[in-house]
C-alpha positions in Angstrom: -42.5 -101.4 -72.5 -43.0 -99.6 -69.2 -40.4 -97.0 -68.1 -38.2 -98.3 -65.3 -39.0 -95.1 -63.3 -42.7 -95.9 -63.4 -42.1 -99.3 -61.7 -41.4 -97.7 -58.4 -43.3 -94.4 -58.9 -46.7 -95.9 -58.6 -46.0 -97.9 -55.4 -44.4 -94.8 -53.9 -47.4 -92.7 -54.7 -49.7 -95.3 -53.2 -47.6 -95.4 -50.1 -47.7 -91.6 -49.8 -51.5 -91.7 -49.9 -51.6 -94.4 -47.2 -49.2 -92.5 -45.0 -51.2 -89.3 -45.5 -54.4 -91.1 -44.5 -52.7 -92.5 -41.4 -51.5 -89.1 -40.4 -54.9 -87.7 -40.7 -56.7 -90.4 -38.6 -53.9 -91.6 -36.3 -54.8 -89.6 -33.3 -58.5 -90.6 -33.3 -57.7 -94.3 -33.8 -55.5 -94.3 -30.7 -57.8 -92.7 -28.2 -59.5 -95.4 -26.2 -63.1 -94.7 -25.2 -62.3 -96.6 -22.0 -59.5 -94.4 -20.9 -60.9 -90.8 -20.8 -58.5 -87.9 -20.9 -59.8 -86.6 -17.6 -60.5 -89.4 -15.1 -63.6 -89.3 -12.9 -62.8 -87.9 -9.5 -65.9 -89.7 -8.2 -64.3 -93.1 -8.8 -60.8 -91.9 -7.7 -62.1 -90.9 -4.3 -64.0 -94.2 -3.9 -60.8 -96.1 -4.7 -58.8 -94.0 -2.3 -61.2 -94.8 0.6 -60.9 -98.5 -0.2 -57.2 -98.3 0.7 -58.0 -97.9 4.5 -59.0 -101.6 4.6 -55.3 -102.5 4.7 -55.1 -101.0 8.2 -56.6 -104.2 9.5 -53.1 -105.6 9.3 -51.5 -108.6 11.1 -48.2 -106.8 11.7 -49.8 -103.9 13.6 -51.9 -106.3 15.7 -48.9 -108.4 16.5 -46.7 -105.5 17.5 -49.5 -104.3 19.8 -49.9 -107.9 21.1 -53.6 -107.9 20.4 -53.1 -111.4 18.9 -50.5 -114.1 18.7 -49.6 -116.8 16.1 -50.3 -120.5 16.3 -47.8 -122.0 13.9 -45.7 -119.5 11.9 -44.5 -117.3 14.8 -41.8 -115.4 13.0 -43.7 -112.1 12.6 -44.6 -111.9 16.3 -40.9 -112.6 17.1 -39.9 -109.5 15.0 -38.2 -111.5 12.2 -39.7 -109.3 9.5 -37.8 -106.1 9.1 -38.7 -104.6 5.7 -42.2 -103.4 5.0 -43.3 -101.6 1.9 -45.3 -98.3 1.7 -45.2 -98.4 -2.1 -48.8 -99.6 -2.4 -50.1 -96.6 -0.4 -48.1 -94.1 -2.5 -49.0 -95.6 -5.8 -52.6 -96.5 -4.8 -54.8 -94.3 -2.6 -52.3 -91.4 -2.2 -51.8 -91.1 -5.9 -55.6 -91.2 -6.4 -56.0 -88.3 -3.9 -53.2 -86.3 -5.4 -54.8 -86.7 -8.8 -58.1 -85.4 -7.3 -56.2 -82.4 -5.9 -54.4 -81.7 -9.2 -57.6 -82.0 -11.3 -59.6 -79.7 -9.0 -56.9 -77.0 -9.1 -55.8 -77.3 -12.8 -57.1 -74.6 -15.0 -57.9 -77.0 -17.8 -59.6 -79.6 -15.7 -61.3 -78.1 -12.7 -64.4 -77.2 -14.7 -64.9 -80.5 -16.5 -67.8 -82.8 -16.0 -65.6 -85.7 -15.0 -64.3 -83.6 -12.1 -67.5 -81.8 -11.0 -69.5 -85.1 -11.0 -68.3 -85.5 -7.3 -69.0 -82.0 -6.1 -67.5 -78.5 -6.2 -63.8 -78.1 -6.5 -63.3 -76.8 -3.0 -65.5 -79.4 -1.5 -63.5 -82.2 -3.2 -60.2 -80.6 -2.2 -61.3 -80.5 1.5 -62.2 -84.2 1.5 -59.1 -85.3 -0.4 -56.7 -83.3 1.8 -58.1 -84.8 5.0 -57.9 -88.4 3.7 -54.4 -87.7 2.4 -53.3 -86.4 5.8 -54.7 -89.5 7.5 -52.7 -91.8 5.2 -49.5 -89.7 5.6 -49.8 -89.9 9.3 -50.1 -93.6 9.2 -47.0 -93.9 7.0 -44.8 -91.5 9.0 -45.9 -93.2 12.3 -44.6 -96.6 10.9 -41.4 -95.5 9.2 -40.4 -92.1 10.6 -39.0 -89.7 8.0 -40.7 -90.3 4.7 -41.0 -88.8 1.2 -43.6 -86.1 1.7 -43.1 -82.6 0.1 -41.6 -84.0 -3.1 -43.7 -87.2 -3.2 -46.6 -87.9 -5.6 -45.1 -85.8 -8.4 -45.0 -88.6 -10.9 -42.2 -88.6 -13.5 -41.2 -85.0 -12.7 -39.5 -86.3 -9.5 -39.3 -90.1 -9.1 -36.6 -89.8 -6.5 -38.1 -87.6 -3.8 -36.2 -86.5 -0.7 -37.2 -87.7 2.8 -38.8 -85.0 5.0 -38.2 -85.0 8.7 -41.1 -86.3 10.7 -41.2 -83.0 12.7 -41.9 -81.0 9.6 -44.4 -83.6 8.3 -46.4 -83.5 11.6 -46.5 -79.7 11.6 -47.7 -79.6 8.0 -50.4 -82.2 8.8 -51.7 -80.0 11.5 -52.0 -77.2 9.0 -53.7 -79.4 6.4 -56.2 -80.7 9.0 -57.0 -77.1 10.0 -57.4 -75.7 6.5 -59.1 -78.6 4.8 -62.4 -78.6 6.8 -63.0 -75.0 5.9 -63.2 -76.0 2.2 -66.0 -78.5 2.8 -69.4 -77.1 2.0 -71.4 -80.4 1.9 -71.2 -84.1 1.1 -69.7 -85.7 -1.9 -71.6 -87.8 -4.4 -69.4 -90.9 -3.8 -68.1 -91.2 -0.2 -68.0 -94.8 1.1 -66.6 -93.8 4.4 -69.1 -91.3 5.8 -71.9 -91.8 3.3 -71.7 -88.3 1.8 -71.8 -86.5 5.2 -69.5 -83.5 4.8 -69.9 -82.5 8.5 -68.6 -85.9 9.6 -65.5 -85.3 7.6 -65.0 -82.0 9.4 -65.4 -83.6 12.8 -63.0 -86.4 11.8 -60.4 -83.9 10.7 -60.6 -82.0 14.0 -60.3 -85.3 15.9 -57.3 -86.3 13.9 -55.7 -82.9 14.5 -56.2 -83.4 18.3 -54.6 -86.9 18.1 -51.6 -85.7 16.2 -51.1 -82.7 18.5 -51.1 -84.9 21.6 -48.6 -87.3 20.0 -46.3 -84.3 19.9 -46.6 -83.7 23.7 -43.1 -85.0 24.5 -41.3 -83.1 21.7 -39.7 -79.7 21.5 -42.9 -78.5 19.7 -45.1 -79.3 22.7 -46.4 -75.8 23.3 -47.4 -75.3 19.7 -49.0 -78.7 19.8 -51.0 -77.7 22.9 -52.3 -74.7 21.0 -53.2 -76.9 18.0 -55.0 -79.3 20.3 -57.1 -76.5 21.9 -58.0 -75.2 18.5 -59.0 -78.6 17.2 -61.2 -79.3 20.3 -62.9 -75.9 19.9 -63.6 -76.6 16.3 -65.5 -79.8 17.2 -64.3 -83.3 17.8 -66.3 -86.5 18.0 -69.0 -86.4 20.6 -70.7 -89.8 20.3 -70.3 -93.2 18.7 -72.4 -91.9 15.8 -69.3 -89.9 14.8 -67.0 -92.9 14.5 -65.0 -93.2 11.3 -65.9 -96.7 10.2 -64.9 -98.6 7.1 -67.5 -101.1 6.3 -66.3 -104.5 4.9 -68.9 -106.2 2.8 -70.3 -109.7 2.7 -68.6 -110.6 -0.6 -65.2 -111.9 -1.5 -64.0 -108.7 -3.1 -64.4 -106.4 -0.1 -64.4 -108.8 2.8 -62.7 -108.7 6.2 -59.2 -110.2 5.9 -59.6 -112.2 9.1 -62.6 -113.8 7.5 -60.4 -114.8 4.6 -57.9 -116.3 6.9 -60.3 -118.2 9.2 -63.1 -119.2 6.8 -62.1 -118.9 3.1 -58.6 -120.3 3.7 -59.3 -122.3 6.9 -55.8 -121.3 8.1 -56.4 -120.2 11.7 -53.0 -118.4 11.8 -54.0 -116.1 14.7 -55.6 -116.3 18.1 -56.3 -113.8 20.8 -53.1 -113.2 22.8 -52.5 -114.1 26.4 -51.7 -110.4 26.9 -55.3 -109.4 26.0 -57.1 -112.4 27.5 -55.3 -112.2 30.9 -56.2 -108.5 31.2 -59.9 -109.1 30.3 -60.2 -112.0 32.7 -58.4 -110.3 35.6 -60.8 -107.4 35.5 -64.0 -109.3 34.6 -64.3 -107.3 31.4 -67.7 -107.8 29.7 -66.0 -107.4 26.3 -64.3 -110.8 26.7 -66.9 -112.8 24.8 -66.8 -110.3 21.9 -63.0 -110.2 21.6 -62.5 -114.0 21.8 -64.0 -117.4 21.7 -63.7 -120.1 24.2 -61.3 -122.9 23.4 -62.7 -126.1 21.8 -60.9 -128.2 24.3 -62.2 -127.2 27.8 -64.5 -124.4 26.8 -62.5 -121.7 28.6 -60.9 -118.5 27.5 -57.2 -119.3 27.1 -54.9 -116.7 25.7 -52.3 -117.7 23.1 -48.7 -117.2 24.3 -47.1 -114.3 22.4 -43.9 -114.5 20.4 -42.7 -118.0 21.4 -40.8 -120.4 19.2 -43.4 -123.1 19.4 -46.4 -124.7 17.6 -49.8 -124.6 19.3 -53.0 -126.6 18.7 -55.8 -124.2 17.8 -58.2 -126.2 19.8 -56.5 -125.5 23.1 -56.6 -121.7 22.8 -59.0 -118.9 22.1 -59.6 -117.9 18.5 -60.6 -114.4 17.6 -64.2 -113.5 18.4 -66.8 -114.0 15.7 -67.4 -110.3 15.7 -63.8 -109.8 14.8 -63.6 -112.2 11.9 -67.1 -111.8 10.5 -67.0 -111.2 6.7 -68.5 -107.8 7.1 -67.0 -106.8 10.4 -66.6 -103.0 10.6 -63.1 -101.5 10.8 -63.2 -98.7 13.4 -60.5 -96.2 12.2 -61.1 -93.4 14.8 -63.7 -93.6 17.5 -65.4 -91.5 20.1 -64.0 -93.7 22.8 -60.5 -93.0 21.5 -61.2 -89.3 21.7 -62.5 -89.6 25.3 -59.3 -91.2 26.4 -57.4 -88.6 24.4 -59.2 -85.8 26.3 -58.5 -87.6 29.6 -54.8 -87.6 28.9 -54.9 -84.0 27.8 -56.6 -83.1 31.1 -53.9 -85.1 32.9 -51.2 -83.1 31.1 -52.9 -79.8 31.9 -53.9 -79.2 28.3 -57.6 -79.2 29.4 -58.8 -77.5 32.5 -60.3 -79.2 35.5 -57.6 -81.5 36.9 -58.5 -85.0 38.2 -62.3 -84.3 38.0 -62.0 -83.7 34.3 -59.6 -86.7 33.9 -62.1 -89.0 35.6 -65.1 -87.7 33.7 -63.5 -88.3 30.3 -62.1 -91.6 31.4 -65.5 -92.8 32.5 -67.1 -91.6 29.2 -64.4 -93.5 27.2 -65.0 -96.8 29.0 -68.8 -96.4 28.5 -68.4 -95.5 24.8 -66.0 -98.5 24.2 -68.5 -100.9 25.8 -71.3 -99.5 23.7 -69.1 -99.6 20.5 -68.3 -103.2 21.0 -71.8 -104.2 22.0 -73.0 -102.7 18.7 -70.9 -105.1 16.6 -71.1 -108.2 18.8 -72.3 -111.4 17.1 -72.8 -115.0 18.3 -73.0 -114.3 21.2 -74.7 -111.0 21.0 -73.5 -109.0 24.0 -75.3 -105.9 25.3 -73.2 -104.5 28.1 -75.6 -103.1 30.7 -75.1 -99.9 32.8 -74.6 -102.0 35.9 -71.8 -104.0 34.1 -70.1 -100.8 33.0 -70.3 -99.4 36.6 -69.0 -102.7 38.1 -66.1 -102.8 35.7 -65.1 -99.1 36.0 -65.3 -98.9 39.8 -62.8 -101.8 40.4 -59.8 -100.6 42.3 -57.5 -101.8 39.5 -59.5 -99.8 36.8 -61.0 -96.8 38.4 -59.6 -93.2 38.3 -61.6 -91.4 41.0 -62.3 -87.7 40.8 -60.3 -87.3 44.0 -57.4 -89.7 44.2 -53.8 -90.3 45.2 -52.7 -92.1 42.1 -49.5 -90.9 40.5 -49.4 -89.3 37.0 -47.9 -92.5 35.6 -50.6 -94.7 37.2 -53.3 -92.6 35.8 -51.6 -92.5 32.3 -51.3 -96.3 32.4 -55.0 -96.8 33.1 -56.0 -94.4 30.4 -53.7 -95.9 27.8 -54.6 -99.5 28.7 -58.2 -98.7 28.0 -57.3 -97.0 24.8 -55.3 -100.1 23.8 -58.2 -102.4 24.5 -60.5 -100.2 22.5 -58.1 -100.4 19.5 -58.3 -104.2 19.6 -57.9 -105.6 16.0 -59.1 -102.4 14.5 -56.4 -99.8 13.8 -53.8 -101.7 15.7 -51.0 -99.6 14.3 -52.5 -96.8 16.4 -52.3 -99.0 19.5 -48.6 -99.6 18.7 -47.9 -95.9 18.2 -49.6 -95.1 21.5 -47.5 -97.7 23.3 -44.3 -96.3 21.8 -45.3 -92.8 22.8 -46.2 -93.5 26.4 -44.9 -96.9 27.3 -48.4 -98.0 28.3 -49.8 -100.5 28.7 -46.7 -102.3 29.9 -45.9 -104.9 27.2 -43.2 -107.5 27.5 -41.2 -108.4 24.3 -41.6 -111.6 22.5 -40.5 -114.7 24.5 -38.2 -115.8 21.7 -37.3 -112.6 19.7 -35.5 -112.8 16.4 -34.5 -109.2 16.0 -31.3 -107.5 17.1 -31.7 -106.4 20.7 -34.8 -108.5 21.3 -37.1 -105.6 22.0 -40.5 -104.6 20.6 -39.9 -102.7 17.4 -40.0 -98.9 17.4 -40.5 -98.5 13.6 -40.5 -100.5 10.4 -37.6 -100.6 7.9 -37.9 -98.9 4.5 -38.9 -100.8 1.4 -36.0 -102.1 -0.8 -37.1 -99.7 -3.6 -35.7 -96.8 -1.7 -32.3 -98.3 -1.3 -32.2 -99.5 -4.9 -33.9 -96.7 -6.8 -33.5 -93.6 -4.4 -30.1 -94.4 -3.0 -28.9 -90.8 -2.5 -31.8 -89.7 -0.4 -31.9 -93.1 1.3 -28.4 -92.5 2.5 -29.3 -89.0 3.7 -32.2 -90.2 5.8 -30.1 -92.8 7.5 -27.7 -90.0 8.5 -30.5 -87.8 9.7 -32.7 -90.4 11.5 -30.5 -93.3 12.3 -29.9 -96.8 11.1 -32.7 -98.4 9.1 -33.5 -100.8 11.9 -36.5 -101.8 13.9 -34.9 -100.4 17.0 -34.4 -96.8 15.7 -36.7 -94.3 17.4 -38.5 -91.6 15.4 -38.9 -88.0 16.3 -41.9 -88.1 18.6 -40.6 -91.3 20.3 -37.3 -90.0 21.5 
């Protein structure tokens, strides 16, 4: 007869052997070959670049009145208040911060997964520039945002909100320092095709844009110095320098307006009367690129903006085919934009030469814009001639002569109107920012606004995640910046 103690002793011994074996092999069994300990910075950077495609955004284009809505008009009437930046923080910005962390961490910066995309400093320079670009886009939409304590993962998931003034000054520093780290191109760079010098030029151009946006703040003198430094370092000098995101002719990476018009057959948007009326009044050769003629009547008819009404798509101009083509390029920052930036800087005395310099840069901007849009035109293909450029530019309503009696505001209006046209359905949030900063071009609010006060929004409201999950800092930012409303002005818009 077996001892009662042995009845449980043998199973226990077997269990101990099994447990011992599990302890020995447990770590290996739970390491997935598809989830490496050090992620590839080559793929992280490619993913971060893909995030810029979201800048072709209906909200920005509606705020800037580049387009209007046919049926569901709430957004152009400012009904939507709350917009989320969570996707940018958890997506491209986290990818870029991970690249920065991996290229500076002692245990990771020498690994193959990191060095596959170039030297540590070279990767850091690229990542810092793109991170600065994203952060500028976010602060220009919401104002004070999480910045210095953001992107720290679980170590601080309730970051404070930094003041826009400190963010802007730090972005100027980043855009000055980062180009110095770039020694060549990356292995995987979908934006500039592995051209490191193009990134340096873009960074300098962005620094000049940010500096000019500070021109009406208490930091104007420091901004002027930063602007001068950026221009001396080398800004865009032709359309070949343009920062362009290339949508592709496939469903995964296609132009969102193509998805709306062709894939979904929705036709939610048409070219606004604000744009069409300007183009027609000045015989603008970009008109057939920006818009299509109406199906009923065959004329260019702008869609009324922000009205509580339903419109038949056949009676008004749809977006031009070059705008909604599946692979239509997204022009993020352009030489034309920089020409108009230089023209305004000369107007403000930041660049020497007075009205002669203003007129020269203004003329270059119009020519560059015409060429930029001609290069992407499709069905019809429009090649704006030198004569057409001259005829357009020398009109009394358009021209800024080298010697003139126009007032400062009249000249600023003409410069900013041309910049607004050049932004058409590309980075429309930039057009909205420029309108808020200068008041030009003169835009009228929606005909039937749904927001408090009925005026064009000055910012967007924070995502609900801040109020629900970061309530202490959310309350602090409301005290510092003002109510979380569309009408609250941010630092550079006071």
